TIDOFI-876895 format. One line per 10 residues: number of its first residue (from 1); their letters; for each residue x, y, z of C-alpha. Coordinates in nm, 2 decimals. Layout:
NUM = A = X:Y:Z  ...
% end
This chain:
1 = MFNLSLPKFK = -2.54:-2.91:0.70  -2.51:-2.63:1.00  -2.81:-2.58:1.14  -2.78:-2.18:1.23  -3.13:-2.14:1.44  -3.13:-1.77:1.34  -3.40:-1.57:1.22  -3.61:-1.63:0.91  -3.46:-1.36:0.68  -3.62:-1.26:0.39
11 = TKKNVDKTEK = -3.45:-1.12:0.03  -3.38:-0.79:-0.03  -3.66:-0.78:-0.31  -3.91:-0.93:-0.04  -3.82:-0.68:0.20  -4.04:-0.38:0.25  -3.80:-0.11:0.32  -4.04:0.07:0.52  -4.12:-0.27:0.77  -3.89:-0.26:1.06
21 = MSSNKSELDI = -3.85:-0.42:1.45  -3.98:-0.24:1.71  -3.60:-0.19:1.80  -3.59:0.01:1.46  -3.33:-0.29:1.36  -3.43:-0.44:1.01  -3.42:-0.80:0.93  -3.08:-0.83:0.81  -2.96:-0.62:1.15  -3.13:-0.92:1.40
31 = YFEALRKKEY = -3.00:-1.19:1.15  -2.63:-1.10:1.17  -2.66:-0.98:1.59  -2.80:-1.34:1.60  -2.54:-1.49:1.39  -2.30:-1.26:1.62  -2.43:-1.43:1.97  -2.37:-1.74:1.84  -2.11:-1.79:1.63  -1.87:-1.49:1.76
41 = ARLDKSKQTY = -1.95:-1.45:2.12  -1.61:-1.46:2.22  -1.57:-1.04:2.05  -1.79:-0.94:2.31  -1.72:-1.11:2.61  -1.35:-1.01:2.53  -1.49:-0.67:2.47  -1.32:-0.68:2.12  -1.42:-0.42:1.84  -1.20:-0.62:1.55
51 = LDFTGGNLYA = -1.26:-0.44:1.24  -0.95:-0.58:1.04  -1.16:-0.80:0.84  -0.97:-0.79:0.48  -0.62:-0.89:0.70  -0.86:-1.18:0.84  -1.17:-1.31:0.85  -1.29:-1.47:1.17  -1.40:-1.80:1.22  -1.73:-1.94:1.38
61 = ISQLEKHREL = -1.74:-2.18:1.67  -1.97:-2.43:1.47  -1.67:-2.45:1.19  -1.41:-2.53:1.49  -1.69:-2.81:1.65  -1.73:-3.02:1.30  -1.33:-2.99:1.27  -1.28:-3.10:1.58  -1.57:-3.39:1.56  -1.43:-3.47:1.21
71 = LEENVFGNPH = -1.06:-3.52:1.35  -1.14:-3.71:1.67  -1.39:-3.95:1.52  -1.16:-4.05:1.22  -0.83:-4.18:1.14  -0.62:-3.99:0.88  -0.30:-4.12:0.71  -0.02:-3.96:0.42  -0.26:-3.94:0.12  0.04:-4.08:-0.09
81 = SSNPTSHKST = -0.08:-4.42:-0.06  -0.37:-4.68:-0.09  -0.42:-4.79:0.26  -0.70:-4.73:0.46  -0.63:-4.39:0.66  -0.46:-4.26:0.32  -0.78:-4.36:0.14  -1.01:-4.17:0.40  -0.77:-3.86:0.40  -0.72:-3.84:0.00
91 = ILTEEARQKV = -1.16:-3.85:-0.01  -1.20:-3.59:0.21  -0.92:-3.37:0.02  -1.10:-3.46:-0.28  -1.48:-3.38:-0.16  -1.31:-3.02:0.02  -1.13:-2.94:-0.38  -1.51:-3.00:-0.60  -1.66:-2.83:-0.29  -1.43:-2.55:-0.43
101 = IDFFNAKDYY = -1.51:-2.54:-0.77  -1.88:-2.58:-0.71  -1.89:-2.32:-0.54  -1.66:-2.08:-0.75  -1.90:-2.23:-1.06  -1.52:-2.36:-1.20  -1.61:-2.70:-1.35  -1.34:-2.59:-1.62  -1.05:-2.55:-1.38  -0.81:-2.76:-1.19
111 = CIFTANASAS = -0.82:-2.63:-0.80  -0.45:-2.64:-0.67  -0.41:-2.64:-0.27  -0.14:-2.41:-0.20  -0.02:-2.28:0.10  -0.18:-1.93:0.09  -0.25:-1.65:-0.22  0.11:-1.60:-0.23  0.22:-1.98:-0.26  -0.04:-1.96:-0.53
121 = LKIIGECYPF = 0.09:-1.68:-0.75  0.44:-1.80:-0.67  0.36:-2.11:-0.90  0.26:-1.87:-1.17  0.59:-1.69:-1.13  0.76:-1.98:-1.15  0.61:-2.17:-1.36  0.43:-1.94:-1.70  0.70:-1.87:-2.02  0.77:-1.50:-1.96
131 = QDGQLLLLSD = 1.10:-1.53:-2.25  1.01:-1.29:-2.52  0.70:-1.23:-2.32  0.48:-0.95:-2.17  0.40:-0.91:-1.80  0.14:-0.63:-1.74  0.02:-0.51:-1.34  -0.23:-0.28:-1.22  -0.03:-0.05:-0.97  -0.30:-0.15:-0.71
141 = NHNSVNGIRV = -0.16:-0.49:-0.67  -0.07:-0.64:-0.35  0.27:-0.72:-0.33  0.23:-1.08:-0.38  0.13:-1.00:-0.68  0.43:-0.73:-0.79  0.69:-1.02:-0.73  0.59:-1.18:-1.04  0.80:-0.92:-1.21  1.14:-1.09:-1.08
151 = FCESRGGGLA = 1.06:-1.39:-1.24  0.95:-1.22:-1.57  1.26:-0.95:-1.60  1.49:-1.24:-1.46  1.39:-1.44:-1.80  1.41:-1.15:-2.04  1.04:-1.05:-2.05  0.90:-0.69:-2.03  0.72:-0.50:-1.75  0.44:-0.28:-1.75
161 = YAPIQYPSLN = 0.23:-0.12:-1.51  -0.15:0.03:-1.60  -0.18:0.34:-1.36  -0.46:0.42:-1.17  -0.70:0.75:-1.13  -0.64:0.98:-0.85  -0.87:0.99:-0.65  -1.09:0.78:-0.77  -0.82:0.46:-0.74  -1.00:0.33:-1.04
171 = ADENSLNELL = -0.79:0.21:-1.34  -0.74:0.45:-1.57  -0.95:0.27:-1.86  -0.82:0.44:-2.17  -0.41:0.34:-2.06  -0.52:0.01:-2.01  -0.65:-0.04:-2.31  -0.35:0.14:-2.50  -0.13:-0.07:-2.30  -0.35:-0.43:-2.40
181 = SAHQEKSNKL = -0.33:-0.34:-2.74  0.04:-0.31:-2.74  0.25:-0.59:-2.78  0.06:-0.78:-3.05  0.34:-0.99:-3.16  0.42:-1.15:-2.86  0.28:-1.46:-2.76  0.28:-1.50:-2.37  0.16:-1.22:-2.25  0.01:-1.17:-1.91
191 = FCFPAQSNVS = -0.21:-0.86:-1.70  -0.26:-0.95:-1.35  -0.49:-0.74:-1.12  -0.70:-0.75:-0.82  -1.15:-0.79:-0.84  -1.10:-0.58:-0.53  -0.82:-0.39:-0.39  -0.68:-0.48:-0.08  -0.61:-0.12:0.09  -0.88:0.15:-0.06
201 = GIKHNLDWVK = -1.16:-0.19:-0.09  -1.23:-0.06:-0.46  -1.39:-0.34:-0.70  -1.20:-0.31:-1.06  -1.39:-0.38:-1.36  -1.38:-0.72:-1.41  -1.54:-0.71:-1.79  -1.11:-0.61:-1.84  -1.11:-0.98:-1.81  -1.26:-1.06:-2.14
211 = KAQEKGWDVL = -1.16:-0.75:-2.33  -0.75:-0.87:-2.18  -0.76:-1.21:-2.39  -0.95:-1.07:-2.67  -0.65:-0.84:-2.70  -0.44:-1.18:-2.65  -0.35:-1.20:-2.30  -0.36:-1.45:-2.03  -0.53:-1.30:-1.72  -0.47:-1.39:-1.35
221 = LDAAAFAPTS = -0.72:-1.24:-1.13  -0.64:-1.21:-0.74  -0.94:-1.27:-0.60  -0.84:-1.26:-0.22  -0.98:-0.94:-0.09  -1.29:-1.00:-0.33  -1.40:-1.41:-0.28  -1.50:-1.31:0.13  -1.77:-1.08:0.05  -1.89:-1.08:-0.32
231 = RLDLEKVKAD = -1.98:-1.37:-0.54  -1.74:-1.51:-0.79  -1.92:-1.69:-1.11  -1.62:-1.84:-1.31  -1.84:-1.92:-1.61  -1.91:-1.58:-1.64  -1.53:-1.43:-1.56  -1.35:-1.71:-1.65  -1.00:-1.54:-1.61  -0.74:-1.80:-1.66
241 = FVSMSFYKIF = -0.55:-1.82:-1.32  -0.75:-1.69:-1.00  -0.56:-1.70:-0.63  -0.69:-1.67:-0.34  -0.68:-1.74:0.04  -0.93:-1.96:0.23  -0.90:-1.81:0.59  -0.99:-1.47:0.44  -1.36:-1.62:0.33  -1.38:-1.80:0.63
251 = GYPTGLGCLL = -1.17:-1.76:0.91  -1.02:-2.12:0.97  -0.78:-2.30:0.91  -0.54:-2.08:0.83  -0.24:-2.15:0.59  -0.44:-2.27:0.32  -0.54:-2.09:0.00  -0.57:-2.20:-0.39  -0.49:-2.13:-0.75  -0.76:-2.24:-1.01
261 = VRKDKFDKLY = -0.67:-2.31:-1.38  -0.82:-2.29:-1.62  -0.75:-2.65:-1.80  -0.72:-2.52:-2.15  -0.47:-2.31:-1.99  -0.27:-2.58:-1.78  -0.01:-2.68:-1.97  0.09:-2.32:-2.03  0.26:-2.35:-1.71  0.54:-2.52:-1.76
271 = KPWFAGGTVS = 0.67:-2.65:-1.37  1.08:-2.61:-1.38  1.13:-2.88:-1.14  0.98:-3.21:-0.97  0.92:-3.31:-0.60  0.75:-3.57:-0.40  0.40:-3.61:-0.52  0.39:-3.42:-0.86  0.51:-3.69:-1.06  0.40:-4.01:-1.19
281 = LVSVLENRHS = 0.71:-4.19:-1.23  1.10:-4.11:-1.19  1.40:-4.26:-1.29  1.74:-4.23:-1.11  1.92:-4.44:-1.39  1.83:-4.28:-1.66  1.76:-3.93:-1.52  1.44:-3.86:-1.62  1.07:-3.81:-1.48  0.70:-3.78:-1.57
291 = LCTAHERFED = 0.51:-3.46:-1.42  0.12:-3.53:-1.28  -0.09:-3.44:-1.54  -0.36:-3.27:-1.30  -0.34:-3.04:-1.04  -0.09:-3.27:-0.87  0.17:-3.13:-1.03  0.18:-2.86:-0.87  0.16:-2.95:-0.50  0.45:-2.96:-0.40
301 = GTINYLDIPA = 0.51:-3.26:-0.11  0.26:-3.34:0.13  -0.05:-3.13:0.12  -0.27:-3.04:0.44  -0.45:-3.32:0.45  -0.58:-3.29:0.79  -0.70:-2.93:0.75  -0.82:-2.96:0.37  -1.14:-3.11:0.47  -1.17:-2.81:0.70
311 = IKIGLNYIEE = -1.22:-2.57:0.39  -1.56:-2.73:0.30  -1.66:-2.74:0.64  -1.59:-2.33:0.58  -1.75:-2.30:0.22  -2.05:-2.47:0.38  -2.07:-2.25:0.65  -2.11:-1.97:0.40  -2.29:-2.08:0.15  -2.54:-2.17:0.51
321 = IGIDRITQRI = -2.54:-1.77:0.48  -2.58:-1.72:0.18  -2.31:-1.51:0.01  -2.55:-1.27:-0.13  -2.67:-1.17:0.21  -2.31:-1.12:0.28  -2.29:-0.85:0.02  -2.56:-0.70:0.10  -2.46:-0.69:0.48  -2.11:-0.53:0.38
331 = EELTQHLIQE = -2.25:-0.30:0.14  -2.52:-0.19:0.39  -2.26:-0.14:0.69  -1.98:0.04:0.47  -2.19:0.30:0.37  -2.33:0.38:0.68  -1.97:0.43:0.80  -1.89:0.61:0.53  -2.18:0.88:0.54  -2.11:0.91:0.98
341 = LQNIKHQNGK = -1.77:0.93:0.93  -1.80:1.21:0.67  -2.06:1.39:0.89  -1.75:1.44:1.16  -1.61:1.73:1.15  -1.39:2.00:1.33  -1.53:2.28:1.45  -1.41:2.47:1.21  -1.56:2.27:0.97  -1.29:2.03:0.86
351 = NVVRLFGSLQ = -1.35:1.65:0.83  -1.16:1.46:1.13  -1.12:1.16:0.83  -1.03:1.15:0.51  -1.10:0.86:0.29  -0.95:0.80:-0.02  -1.12:0.64:-0.35  -1.47:0.61:-0.50  -1.74:0.62:-0.23  -1.98:0.51:-0.47
361 = KEHKGGTLIM = -2.16:0.15:-0.33  -2.12:0.00:-0.71  -1.76:0.04:-0.66  -1.68:-0.05:-0.30  -1.58:-0.36:-0.11  -1.63:-0.34:0.27  -1.28:-0.20:0.32  -1.20:0.18:0.37  -0.88:0.35:0.35  -0.80:0.69:0.56
371 = NFSDKNGNNY = -0.56:0.94:0.71  -0.69:1.08:1.03  -0.61:1.53:1.03  -0.61:1.77:1.33  -0.79:2.09:1.32  -0.55:2.23:1.10  -0.52:2.00:0.82  -0.20:1.78:0.93  -0.22:1.43:0.91  -0.20:1.26:1.24
381 = PFTEVEQLAN = 0.09:0.98:1.25  -0.05:0.64:1.14  0.14:0.48:1.43  0.02:0.75:1.68  -0.38:0.60:1.55  -0.30:0.24:1.58  -0.16:0.30:1.96  -0.44:0.44:2.06  -0.70:0.23:1.88  -0.50:-0.05:2.09
391 = QRLISIRTGC = -0.55:0.10:2.40  -0.91:0.07:2.33  -0.93:-0.28:2.19  -1.04:-0.14:1.87  -0.84:-0.41:1.59  -0.78:-0.14:1.29  -0.50:-0.21:1.05  -0.19:0.07:0.93  0.09:0.12:0.72  0.15:0.08:0.34
401 = FCNPGLDEIN = -0.04:-0.33:0.35  0.14:-0.44:0.11  0.06:-0.21:-0.19  0.29:0.02:-0.21  0.15:0.17:-0.56  -0.18:0.21:-0.46  0.02:0.41:-0.15  0.25:0.62:-0.34  -0.05:0.76:-0.52  -0.24:0.84:-0.23
411 = SSLSSQDIIK = 0.05:0.99:-0.01  0.16:1.19:-0.40  0.51:1.05:-0.44  0.70:1.06:-0.71  1.04:0.84:-0.83  1.26:1.14:-0.67  1.07:1.14:-0.32  1.11:0.70:-0.27  1.50:0.74:-0.35  1.60:1.03:-0.19
421 = GVESSENPME = 1.39:0.94:0.12  1.59:0.59:0.10  1.86:0.75:0.03  1.87:0.95:0.33  1.83:0.76:0.57  1.98:0.45:0.72  1.65:0.28:0.77  1.44:0.30:0.44  1.14:0.14:0.68  1.18:0.50:0.87
431 = AFAKMRGAVR = 1.19:0.71:0.59  0.89:0.57:0.45  0.68:0.56:0.73  0.76:0.97:0.80  0.60:0.99:0.36  0.34:0.73:0.38  0.10:0.52:0.51  -0.26:0.54:0.57  -0.55:0.34:0.81  -0.74:0.09:0.69
441 = VSVGIATVQK = -1.09:-0.03:0.83  -1.27:-0.33:0.70  -1.61:-0.46:0.80  -1.68:-0.83:0.79  -1.93:-1.16:0.86  -1.92:-1.05:1.21  -1.91:-0.63:1.23  -2.27:-0.52:1.42  -2.35:-0.17:1.47  -2.19:-0.17:1.82
451 = DIDTFLDFVH = -1.85:-0.20:1.62  -1.92:0.08:1.40  -2.03:0.25:1.73  -1.72:0.20:1.90  -1.51:0.31:1.58  -1.70:0.66:1.56  -1.66:0.72:1.91  -1.30:0.70:1.87  -1.25:0.91:1.59  -1.52:1.17:1.77
461 = SFQNK = -1.23:1.16:2.05  -0.97:1.35:1.75  -1.19:1.61:1.69  -1.09:2.00:1.75  -0.73:1.90:1.87
% end
């Protein structure tokens, strides 16, 4: 276990709201500032302001130390054998797998290790029986989910998008209900949506998992943006398939994700090929093969057996802090940032930044999307905002964030606008950059008040220009 040696922390229910330290900081502030000094001191040493936690979380120094110690003290071999070094790799891999299952309360699921969330989603695209089936996507989806439509359409399946409401950026529940009620004659229907938007930070209603299933749909839940700061209990939210990346949760290692598949839906995924490690029998003479019957079926080739043990280390670290504590921290930071940004105005009363989507805390994760405006209300190009932030060593993210549906809604674009823009330019990306894009700021486990203040000072620099 981790020995963080941080100040004792009272739960939100037990803390007197009037109780403040002499520095006027809450116990929550003091806890996470101590965590910052202990585990993320490199940020202050290098004078970096990191506000891109949705893009990638930061690793704690103790995670690296524990993983390095593990590698230094052991000898690991390819787990596709029974020799001593292979056996050691297998033991630690299965411990990590069990840790994932325990962490997400996923005892009814297989945990399939993949290279990232995108690789997990590709498995669904390749293996779901879309023949004469139907795919329903929320307009607020990452491109790695949108890409599943190519597999669906290539096999003759139908495709529909459920719209997003503007300006709240929540799902249009009336339209969604109508779409889920359609295609009752089809037995293979897949509904895909994110638990939390990777762009707006909107937390979508997880009740739609059960509602869709009751109407005969299988549900793929993209948890990549949700899992780092919110509790996902798969005994309560029983999605059929769940994808995620581990570096989004605890920073290290990169290049590892997983697909969680409900055991009662496992055989619905038809794998169209086989590879090393995925079969229990192969014959060249008879041209026959038999696929493995559990998670191994989809773990092609040699798994990343040196890094997979670091998943357990990372999840232990998150548990030591407490996911509910992290949720509370992110909620407070986000609401404080929203309030302060809304107060920054030009002399004529116009806001310096325009925030997109619902700002109610029950709908928000730790991600904000915005545009910067001059005193006349004209948007600054997001590329210019990013360049100026870079000069101050502030890491934010700009562009369309691999989520074209949400960006098209925020930019009020029509199909004609997209077609005209692309056809009128030799470089489609240049055309898109003129029509689309925004600035994304996301807070996380290592964020402290100093980071918020630095960003707010940056926003103030745009006043009255």
